[in-house]
C-alpha positions in Angstrom: -0.2 -0.1 -0.1 1.5 3.3 -1.6 1.7 5.9 2.0 2.3 9.7 1.9 3.5 11.8 5.2 1.1 14.1 6.4 0.8 17.1 9.2 -1.0 18.7 11.1 -1.1 22.4 11.6 -3.4 21.8 15.3 0.2 19.6 16.0 3.2 21.5 15.2 5.5 18.4 14.2 3.3 15.5 14.1 3.3 13.7 11.3 1.8 10.4 10.6 1.6 8.0 7.3 -1.5 7.5 5.5 -2.8 5.7 2.7 -2.1 7.9 -0.5 -4.9 7.2 -2.8 -7.3 8.4 -0.4 -5.3 11.1 0.8 -4.9 12.0 -3.6 -8.6 11.4 -4.0 -9.7 13.4 -0.8 -7.0 16.6 -2.3 -8.3 16.4 -5.5 -11.8 16.7 -4.7 -11.1 19.8 -2.2 -9.5 21.6 -4.8 -12.1 21.5 -7.3 -14.8 22.8 -4.5 -13.0 25.2 -2.3 -12.6 29.0 -3.8 -9.6 31.1 -3.9 -11.2 34.0 -2.5 -12.9 34.5 0.8 -15.0 33.9 2.6 -14.6 30.1 1.7 -16.5 27.2 3.5 -17.0 25.4 6.6 -16.2 22.2 7.1 -19.2 20.8 6.8 -19.8 22.2 2.9 -16.9 21.4 1.9 -17.8 17.6 3.5 -21.0 18.1 1.6 -19.6 19.3 -1.5 -16.9 17.0 -1.9 -19.4 13.6 -1.2 -20.0 13.1 -5.1 -16.9 13.8 -6.3 -15.1 10.8 -4.0 -14.8 7.4 -5.3 -17.1 4.7 -3.2 -14.5 2.2 -3.6 -12.4 4.4 -0.9 -15.0 6.0 1.0 -17.6 4.3 1.9 -19.2 6.3 4.4 -19.9 10.0 5.4 -17.7 9.0 8.7 -15.1 8.0 6.7 -15.1 11.0 4.1 -15.1 13.3 7.6 -11.8 11.7 8.9 -10.0 11.9 5.4 -11.2 15.4 5.2 -10.2 17.1 8.1 -6.9 15.2 7.9 -6.1 16.7 4.6 -7.3 20.0 5.6 -4.8 20.1 8.5 -2.4 18.9 6.1 -2.9 21.4 3.6 -3.2 24.2 6.2 -0.1 23.0 7.7 1.6 24.0 4.3 0.3 26.9 3.6 -2.1 25.3 0.7 -5.3 26.4 2.8 -5.9 29.6 4.2 -8.8 29.6 7.4 -10.7 32.7 7.7 -11.0 34.5 11.1 -14.8 33.6 11.1 -17.5 31.9 13.2 -17.9 29.3 11.8 -14.6 28.9 11.1 -14.1 29.0 6.9 -11.1 27.9 4.5 -10.3 28.7 0.9 -7.5 28.0 -0.8 -3.7 29.8 -0.8 -2.8 30.8 -4.2 -0.2 28.4 -4.7 -2.8 25.5 -4.0 
């Protein structure tokens, strides 16, 4: 099984290996749905938006997709590819480099 290393913006220095196919599928889906500018999307809006773009064979349920969404979001934000807006509820949009 191919793996990629992810980081977590909320835990500096955290690194973990995860399944590369699921990671890349979620990252691709996020890139398709996230706007490049504020106000962006909430986490719930992102999950709803990516739901139809994920391969059923890799993401069997909303709970699993939600875990992968949060994992990929935390990694992309740690790498500066996702920007968090100072709003309530919290919203994110793509950084220029994404």
